[in-house]
N, CA, C and O atoms as a Maestro MAE file, in Angstrom:
{
 s_m_m2io_version
 :::
 2.0.0
}

f_m_ct {
 s_m_title
 :::
 protein
 m_atom[224] {
  # First column is atom index #
  i_m_mmod_type
  r_m_x_coord
  r_m_y_coord
  r_m_z_coord
  i_m_residue_number
  s_m_chain_name
  s_m_pdb_residue_name
  s_m_pdb_atom_name
  i_m_atomic_number
  :::
  1 25 -10.154 -11.818 -13.539 1 A "UNK " " N  " 7
  2 3 -10.534 -11.092 -12.399 1 A "UNK " " CA " 6
  3 2 -11.342 -9.891 -12.747 1 A "UNK " " C  " 6
  4 15 -12.188 -9.439 -11.975 1 A "UNK " " O  " 8
  5 25 -11.072 -9.364 -13.939 2 A "UNK " " N  " 7
  6 3 -11.855 -8.143 -14.326 2 A "UNK " " CA " 6
  7 2 -13.289 -8.290 -14.247 2 A "UNK " " C  " 6
  8 15 -13.993 -7.386 -13.798 2 A "UNK " " O  " 8
  9 25 -13.795 -9.483 -14.699 3 A "UNK " " N  " 7
  10 3 -15.255 -9.639 -14.737 3 A "UNK " " CA " 6
  11 2 -15.810 -10.013 -13.362 3 A "UNK " " C  " 6
  12 15 -16.949 -9.675 -13.041 3 A "UNK " " O  " 8
  13 25 -14.990 -10.727 -12.528 4 A "UNK " " N  " 7
  14 3 -15.438 -11.119 -11.244 4 A "UNK " " CA " 6
  15 2 -15.339 -10.031 -10.188 4 A "UNK " " C  " 6
  16 15 -16.169 -9.968 -9.281 4 A "UNK " " O  " 8
  17 25 -14.339 -9.184 -10.296 5 A "UNK " " N  " 7
  18 3 -14.032 -8.125 -9.284 5 A "UNK " " CA " 6
  19 2 -13.639 -6.799 -9.935 5 A "UNK " " C  " 6
  20 15 -12.540 -6.310 -9.674 5 A "UNK " " O  " 8
  21 25 -14.479 -6.202 -10.763 6 A "UNK " " N  " 7
  22 3 -14.116 -5.027 -11.495 6 A "UNK " " CA " 6
  23 2 -13.674 -3.828 -10.578 6 A "UNK " " C  " 6
  24 15 -12.746 -3.097 -10.924 6 A "UNK " " O  " 8
  25 25 -14.316 -3.656 -9.476 7 A "UNK " " N  " 7
  26 3 -13.902 -2.592 -8.557 7 A "UNK " " CA " 6
  27 2 -12.467 -2.791 -7.967 7 A "UNK " " C  " 6
  28 15 -11.701 -1.844 -7.795 7 A "UNK " " O  " 8
  29 25 -12.164 -4.058 -7.676 8 A "UNK " " N  " 7
  30 3 -10.783 -4.335 -7.173 8 A "UNK " " CA " 6
  31 2 -9.803 -4.126 -8.267 8 A "UNK " " C  " 6
  32 15 -8.718 -3.602 -8.011 8 A "UNK " " O  " 8
  33 25 -10.109 -4.497 -9.458 9 A "UNK " " N  " 7
  34 3 -9.152 -4.293 -10.548 9 A "UNK " " CA " 6
  35 2 -8.933 -2.836 -10.825 9 A "UNK " " C  " 6
  36 15 -7.815 -2.401 -11.102 9 A "UNK " " O  " 8
  37 25 -10.022 -2.069 -10.749 10 A "UNK " " N  " 7
  38 3 -9.928 -0.583 -10.900 10 A "UNK " " CA " 6
  39 2 -9.077 0.068 -9.881 10 A "UNK " " C  " 6
  40 15 -8.255 0.929 -10.191 10 A "UNK " " O  " 8
  41 25 -9.275 -0.355 -8.607 11 A "UNK " " N  " 7
  42 3 -8.451 0.236 -7.507 11 A "UNK " " CA " 6
  43 2 -6.960 -0.247 -7.697 11 A "UNK " " C  " 6
  44 15 -6.057 0.587 -7.625 11 A "UNK " " O  " 8
  45 25 -6.709 -1.464 -7.917 12 A "UNK " " N  " 7
  46 3 -5.307 -1.915 -8.064 12 A "UNK " " CA " 6
  47 2 -4.595 -1.275 -9.227 12 A "UNK " " C  " 6
  48 15 -3.372 -1.131 -9.201 12 A "UNK " " O  " 8
  49 25 -5.343 -0.884 -10.260 13 A "UNK " " N  " 7
  50 3 -4.676 -0.258 -11.422 13 A "UNK " " CA " 6
  51 2 -4.194 1.143 -11.062 13 A "UNK " " C  " 6
  52 15 -3.343 1.716 -11.741 13 A "UNK " " O  " 8
  53 25 -4.758 1.688 -9.973 14 A "UNK " " N  " 7
  54 3 -4.344 3.053 -9.491 14 A "UNK " " CA " 6
  55 2 -3.283 3.012 -8.498 14 A "UNK " " C  " 6
  56 15 -2.744 4.069 -8.173 14 A "UNK " " O  " 8
  57 25 -2.903 1.842 -7.948 15 A "UNK " " N  " 7
  58 3 -1.850 1.793 -6.997 15 A "UNK " " CA " 6
  59 2 -0.483 2.176 -7.629 15 A "UNK " " C  " 6
  60 15 -0.072 1.644 -8.660 15 A "UNK " " O  " 8
  61 25 0.182 3.119 -6.957 16 A "UNK " " N  " 7
  62 3 1.464 3.593 -7.427 16 A "UNK " " CA " 6
  63 2 2.362 3.891 -6.206 16 A "UNK " " C  " 6
  64 15 2.104 4.854 -5.485 16 A "UNK " " O  " 8
  65 25 3.351 3.127 -5.979 17 A "UNK " " N  " 7
  66 3 4.208 3.351 -4.861 17 A "UNK " " CA " 6
  67 2 5.594 3.730 -5.411 17 A "UNK " " C  " 6
  68 15 6.180 3.022 -6.231 17 A "UNK " " O  " 8
  69 25 6.085 4.867 -4.929 18 A "UNK " " N  " 7
  70 3 7.420 5.365 -5.319 18 A "UNK " " CA " 6
  71 2 8.476 4.430 -4.790 18 A "UNK " " C  " 6
  72 15 8.235 3.693 -3.833 18 A "UNK " " O  " 8
  73 25 9.638 4.451 -5.397 19 A "UNK " " N  " 7
  74 3 10.784 3.614 -5.029 19 A "UNK " " CA " 6
  75 2 11.136 3.860 -3.558 19 A "UNK " " C  " 6
  76 15 11.423 2.929 -2.805 19 A "UNK " " O  " 8
  77 25 11.106 5.107 -3.183 20 A "UNK " " N  " 7
  78 3 11.489 5.458 -1.763 20 A "UNK " " CA " 6
  79 2 10.556 4.844 -0.801 20 A "UNK " " C  " 6
  80 15 10.992 4.342 0.235 20 A "UNK " " O  " 8
  81 25 9.249 4.853 -1.091 21 A "UNK " " N  " 7
  82 3 8.203 4.219 -0.219 21 A "UNK " " CA " 6
  83 2 8.514 2.732 -0.107 21 A "UNK " " C  " 6
  84 15 8.538 2.192 0.999 21 A "UNK " " O  " 8
  85 25 8.751 2.064 -1.230 22 A "UNK " " N  " 7
  86 3 9.042 0.612 -1.188 22 A "UNK " " CA " 6
  87 2 10.284 0.329 -0.399 22 A "UNK " " C  " 6
  88 15 10.290 -0.623 0.382 22 A "UNK " " O  " 8
  89 25 11.323 1.085 -0.550 23 A "UNK " " N  " 7
  90 3 12.510 0.947 0.190 23 A "UNK " " CA " 6
  91 2 12.321 1.047 1.716 23 A "UNK " " C  " 6
  92 15 12.810 0.231 2.497 23 A "UNK " " O  " 8
  93 25 11.598 2.074 2.074 24 A "UNK " " N  " 7
  94 3 11.262 2.269 3.508 24 A "UNK " " CA " 6
  95 2 10.464 1.112 4.064 24 A "UNK " " C  " 6
  96 15 10.699 0.672 5.189 24 A "UNK " " O  " 8
  97 25 9.545 0.631 3.300 25 A "UNK " " N  " 7
  98 3 8.726 -0.559 3.685 25 A "UNK " " CA " 6
  99 2 9.585 -1.729 3.882 25 A "UNK " " C  " 6
  100 15 9.500 -2.404 4.908 25 A "UNK " " O  " 8
  101 25 10.438 -2.005 2.904 26 A "UNK " " N  " 7
  102 3 11.278 -3.140 2.944 26 A "UNK " " CA " 6
  103 2 12.302 -3.136 4.112 26 A "UNK " " C  " 6
  104 15 12.555 -4.168 4.733 26 A "UNK " " O  " 8
  105 25 12.876 -1.951 4.387 27 A "UNK " " N  " 7
  106 3 13.740 -1.768 5.468 27 A "UNK " " CA " 6
  107 2 13.111 -2.030 6.838 27 A "UNK " " C  " 6
  108 15 13.665 -2.692 7.715 27 A "UNK " " O  " 8
  109 25 11.867 -1.438 6.954 28 A "UNK " " N  " 7
  110 3 11.168 -1.582 8.214 28 A "UNK " " CA " 6
  111 2 10.813 -3.005 8.486 28 A "UNK " " C  " 6
  112 15 10.900 -3.432 9.637 28 A "UNK " " O  " 8
  113 25 10.415 -3.775 7.497 29 A "UNK " " N  " 7
  114 3 9.980 -5.160 7.644 29 A "UNK " " CA " 6
  115 2 11.137 -6.142 7.672 29 A "UNK " " C  " 6
  116 15 11.107 -7.085 8.463 29 A "UNK " " O  " 8
  117 25 12.130 -5.965 6.862 30 A "UNK " " N  " 7
  118 3 13.223 -6.940 6.791 30 A "UNK " " CA " 6
  119 2 14.353 -6.665 7.729 30 A "UNK " " C  " 6
  120 15 14.918 -7.589 8.312 30 A "UNK " " O  " 8
  121 25 14.698 -5.404 7.888 31 A "UNK " " N  " 7
  122 3 15.850 -5.048 8.790 31 A "UNK " " CA " 6
  123 2 15.357 -4.794 10.200 31 A "UNK " " C  " 6
  124 15 15.860 -5.378 11.159 31 A "UNK " " O  " 8
  125 25 14.400 -3.946 10.316 32 A "UNK " " N  " 7
  126 3 13.887 -3.552 11.634 32 A "UNK " " CA " 6
  127 2 12.968 -4.563 12.253 32 A "UNK " " C  " 6
  128 15 12.640 -4.478 13.436 32 A "UNK " " O  " 8
  129 25 12.552 -5.515 11.463 33 A "UNK " " N  " 7
  130 3 11.720 -6.668 11.862 33 A "UNK " " CA " 6
  131 2 10.405 -6.173 12.474 33 A "UNK " " C  " 6
  132 15 9.932 -6.741 13.459 33 A "UNK " " O  " 8
  133 25 9.831 -5.150 11.916 34 A "UNK " " N  " 7
  134 3 8.517 -4.616 12.464 34 A "UNK " " CA " 6
  135 2 7.420 -5.628 12.116 34 A "UNK " " C  " 6
  136 15 7.461 -6.349 11.119 34 A "UNK " " O  " 8
  137 25 6.484 -5.620 12.979 35 A "UNK " " N  " 7
  138 3 5.281 -6.517 12.738 35 A "UNK " " CA " 6
  139 2 4.524 -6.023 11.519 35 A "UNK " " C  " 6
  140 15 4.104 -4.867 11.479 35 A "UNK " " O  " 8
  141 25 4.340 -6.895 10.510 36 A "UNK " " N  " 7
  142 3 3.780 -6.460 9.257 36 A "UNK " " CA " 6
  143 2 2.361 -5.848 9.402 36 A "UNK " " C  " 6
  144 15 2.026 -4.851 8.762 36 A "UNK " " O  " 8
  145 25 1.567 -6.472 10.247 37 A "UNK " " N  " 7
  146 3 0.145 -5.882 10.401 37 A "UNK " " CA " 6
  147 2 0.201 -4.493 11.032 37 A "UNK " " C  " 6
  148 15 -0.418 -3.545 10.548 37 A "UNK " " O  " 8
  149 25 0.966 -4.398 12.136 38 A "UNK " " N  " 7
  150 3 1.110 -3.043 12.767 38 A "UNK " " CA " 6
  151 2 1.711 -2.057 11.802 38 A "UNK " " C  " 6
  152 15 1.257 -0.916 11.716 38 A "UNK " " O  " 8
  153 25 2.706 -2.467 11.090 39 A "UNK " " N  " 7
  154 3 3.342 -1.556 10.158 39 A "UNK " " CA " 6
  155 2 2.373 -1.132 9.072 39 A "UNK " " C  " 6
  156 15 2.317 0.056 8.756 39 A "UNK " " O  " 8
  157 25 1.624 -2.021 8.497 40 A "UNK " " N  " 7
  158 3 0.613 -1.697 7.441 40 A "UNK " " CA " 6
  159 2 -0.459 -0.743 7.984 40 A "UNK " " C  " 6
  160 15 -0.832 0.206 7.294 40 A "UNK " " O  " 8
  161 25 -0.951 -0.966 9.175 41 A "UNK " " N  " 7
  162 3 -1.966 -0.115 9.746 41 A "UNK " " CA " 6
  163 2 -1.416 1.301 9.935 41 A "UNK " " C  " 6
  164 15 -2.090 2.280 9.614 41 A "UNK " " O  " 8
  165 25 -0.224 1.403 10.442 42 A "UNK " " N  " 7
  166 3 0.409 2.796 10.688 42 A "UNK " " CA " 6
  167 2 0.693 3.433 9.339 42 A "UNK " " C  " 6
  168 15 0.516 4.640 9.174 42 A "UNK " " O  " 8
  169 25 1.138 2.622 8.358 43 A "UNK " " N  " 7
  170 3 1.520 3.177 7.033 43 A "UNK " " CA " 6
  171 2 0.246 3.792 6.416 43 A "UNK " " C  " 6
  172 15 0.261 4.934 5.958 43 A "UNK " " O  " 8
  173 25 -0.841 3.026 6.413 44 A "UNK " " N  " 7
  174 3 -2.125 3.521 5.881 44 A "UNK " " CA " 6
  175 2 -2.504 4.815 6.511 44 A "UNK " " C  " 6
  176 15 -2.877 5.772 5.833 44 A "UNK " " O  " 8
  177 25 -2.405 4.845 7.858 45 A "UNK " " N  " 7
  178 3 -2.777 6.058 8.584 45 A "UNK " " CA " 6
  179 2 -1.909 7.231 8.217 45 A "UNK " " C  " 6
  180 15 -2.383 8.352 8.036 45 A "UNK " " O  " 8
  181 25 -0.667 6.961 8.114 46 A "UNK " " N  " 7
  182 3 0.293 8.050 7.798 46 A "UNK " " CA " 6
  183 2 0.198 8.479 6.373 46 A "UNK " " C  " 6
  184 15 0.558 9.612 6.055 46 A "UNK " " O  " 8
  185 25 -0.272 7.625 5.490 47 A "UNK " " N  " 7
  186 3 -0.329 7.910 4.040 47 A "UNK " " CA " 6
  187 2 -1.720 7.833 3.485 47 A "UNK " " C  " 6
  188 15 -1.940 7.335 2.381 47 A "UNK " " O  " 8
  189 25 -2.672 8.336 4.264 48 A "UNK " " N  " 7
  190 3 -4.056 8.226 3.821 48 A "UNK " " CA " 6
  191 2 -4.385 8.938 2.483 48 A "UNK " " C  " 6
  192 15 -5.288 8.537 1.749 48 A "UNK " " O  " 8
  193 25 -3.630 9.989 2.209 49 A "UNK " " N  " 7
  194 3 -3.905 10.681 0.962 49 A "UNK " " CA " 6
  195 2 -3.460 9.799 -0.276 49 A "UNK " " C  " 6
  196 15 -4.085 9.790 -1.337 49 A "UNK " " O  " 8
  197 25 -2.366 9.092 -0.041 50 A "UNK " " N  " 7
  198 3 -1.928 8.165 -1.089 50 A "UNK " " CA " 6
  199 2 -2.916 7.081 -1.307 50 A "UNK " " C  " 6
  200 15 -3.281 6.801 -2.449 50 A "UNK " " O  " 8
  201 25 -3.395 6.417 -0.190 51 A "UNK " " N  " 7
  202 3 -4.307 5.335 -0.247 51 A "UNK " " CA " 6
  203 2 -5.682 5.855 -0.895 51 A "UNK " " C  " 6
  204 15 -6.256 5.231 -1.787 51 A "UNK " " O  " 8
  205 25 -6.117 6.981 -0.391 52 A "UNK " " N  " 7
  206 3 -7.330 7.561 -0.998 52 A "UNK " " CA " 6
  207 2 -7.262 7.742 -2.527 52 A "UNK " " C  " 6
  208 15 -8.249 7.517 -3.228 52 A "UNK " " O  " 8
  209 25 -6.116 8.140 -3.020 53 A "UNK " " N  " 7
  210 3 -5.940 8.325 -4.419 53 A "UNK " " CA " 6
  211 2 -6.124 7.064 -5.206 53 A "UNK " " C  " 6
  212 15 -6.429 7.122 -6.397 53 A "UNK " " O  " 8
  213 25 -5.949 5.929 -4.584 54 A "UNK " " N  " 7
  214 3 -6.149 4.660 -5.286 54 A "UNK " " CA " 6
  215 2 -7.648 4.372 -5.603 54 A "UNK " " C  " 6
  216 15 -7.963 3.584 -6.494 54 A "UNK " " O  " 8
  217 25 -8.533 5.020 -4.863 55 A "UNK " " N  " 7
  218 3 -9.947 4.810 -5.033 55 A "UNK " " CA " 6
  219 2 -10.690 5.854 -5.919 55 A "UNK " " C  " 6
  220 15 -11.919 5.917 -5.920 55 A "UNK " " O  " 8
  221 25 -9.954 6.615 -6.623 56 A "UNK " " N  " 7
  222 3 -10.580 7.639 -7.487 56 A "UNK " " CA " 6
  223 2 -10.701 7.173 -8.866 56 A "UNK " " C  " 6
  224 15 -11.202 7.901 -9.722 56 A "UNK " " O  " 8
  :::
 }
 m_bond[223] {
  # First column is bond index #
  i_m_from
  i_m_to
  i_m_order
  :::
  1 1 2 1
  2 2 3 1
  3 3 4 2
  4 3 5 1
  5 5 6 1
  6 6 7 1
  7 7 8 2
  8 7 9 1
  9 9 10 1
  10 10 11 1
  11 11 12 2
  12 11 13 1
  13 13 14 1
  14 14 15 1
  15 15 16 2
  16 15 17 1
  17 17 18 1
  18 18 19 1
  19 19 20 2
  20 19 21 1
  21 21 22 1
  22 22 23 1
  23 23 24 2
  24 23 25 1
  25 25 26 1
  26 26 27 1
  27 27 28 2
  28 27 29 1
  29 29 30 1
  30 30 31 1
  31 31 32 2
  32 31 33 1
  33 33 34 1
  34 34 35 1
  35 35 36 2
  36 35 37 1
  37 37 38 1
  38 38 39 1
  39 39 40 2
  40 39 41 1
  41 41 42 1
  42 42 43 1
  43 43 44 2
  44 43 45 1
  45 45 46 1
  46 46 47 1
  47 47 48 2
  48 47 49 1
  49 49 50 1
  50 50 51 1
  51 51 52 2
  52 51 53 1
  53 53 54 1
  54 54 55 1
  55 55 56 2
  56 55 57 1
  57 57 58 1
  58 58 59 1
  59 59 60 2
  60 59 61 1
  61 61 62 1
  62 62 63 1
  63 63 64 2
  64 63 65 1
  65 65 66 1
  66 66 67 1
  67 67 68 2
  68 67 69 1
  69 69 70 1
  70 70 71 1
  71 71 72 2
  72 71 73 1
  73 73 74 1
  74 74 75 1
  75 75 76 2
  76 75 77 1
  77 77 78 1
  78 78 79 1
  79 79 80 2
  80 79 81 1
  81 81 82 1
  82 82 83 1
  83 83 84 2
  84 83 85 1
  85 85 86 1
  86 86 87 1
  87 87 88 2
  88 87 89 1
  89 89 90 1
  90 90 91 1
  91 91 92 2
  92 91 93 1
  93 93 94 1
  94 94 95 1
  95 95 96 2
  96 95 97 1
  97 97 98 1
  98 98 99 1
  99 99 100 2
  100 99 101 1
  101 101 102 1
  102 102 103 1
  103 103 104 2
  104 103 105 1
  105 105 106 1
  106 106 107 1
  107 107 108 2
  108 107 109 1
  109 109 110 1
  110 110 111 1
  111 111 112 2
  112 111 113 1
  113 113 114 1
  114 114 115 1
  115 115 116 2
  116 115 117 1
  117 117 118 1
  118 118 119 1
  119 119 120 2
  120 119 121 1
  121 121 122 1
  122 122 123 1
  123 123 124 2
  124 123 125 1
  125 125 126 1
  126 126 127 1
  127 127 128 2
  128 127 129 1
  129 129 130 1
  130 130 131 1
  131 131 132 2
  132 131 133 1
  133 133 134 1
  134 134 135 1
  135 135 136 2
  136 135 137 1
  137 137 138 1
  138 138 139 1
  139 139 140 2
  140 139 141 1
  141 141 142 1
  142 142 143 1
  143 143 144 2
  144 143 145 1
  145 145 146 1
  146 146 147 1
  147 147 148 2
  148 147 149 1
  149 149 150 1
  150 150 151 1
  151 151 152 2
  152 151 153 1
  153 153 154 1
  154 154 155 1
  155 155 156 2
  156 155 157 1
  157 157 158 1
  158 158 159 1
  159 159 160 2
  160 159 161 1
  161 161 162 1
  162 162 163 1
  163 163 164 2
  164 163 165 1
  165 165 166 1
  166 166 167 1
  167 167 168 2
  168 167 169 1
  169 169 170 1
  170 170 171 1
  171 171 172 2
  172 171 173 1
  173 173 174 1
  174 174 175 1
  175 175 176 2
  176 175 177 1
  177 177 178 1
  178 178 179 1
  179 179 180 2
  180 179 181 1
  181 181 182 1
  182 182 183 1
  183 183 184 2
  184 183 185 1
  185 185 186 1
  186 186 187 1
  187 187 188 2
  188 187 189 1
  189 189 190 1
  190 190 191 1
  191 191 192 2
  192 191 193 1
  193 193 194 1
  194 194 195 1
  195 195 196 2
  196 195 197 1
  197 197 198 1
  198 198 199 1
  199 199 200 2
  200 199 201 1
  201 201 202 1
  202 202 203 1
  203 203 204 2
  204 203 205 1
  205 205 206 1
  206 206 207 1
  207 207 208 2
  208 207 209 1
  209 209 210 1
  210 210 211 1
  211 211 212 2
  212 211 213 1
  213 213 214 1
  214 214 215 1
  215 215 216 2
  216 215 217 1
  217 217 218 1
  218 218 219 1
  219 219 220 2
  220 219 221 1
  221 221 222 1
  222 222 223 1
  223 223 224 2
  :::
 }
}
C-alpha cells in the first residue's frame, strides 16, 4: 500500500486514539446502538483538532 497510496499510509500512521475515546465510541455504537454514520460525522465534527492532527 505504501507505493500505491503513500498519502493514505502517511495519514494512517498519524492516527492515535486514546483508550477513553475508543471506549466511548464502542459504548455509543454497541450499547446505545447509535447509527454508525451519524456517530462518525458528529465525532469528526466534535474532534476536528484530533482529526486535523492526522494530516500533519
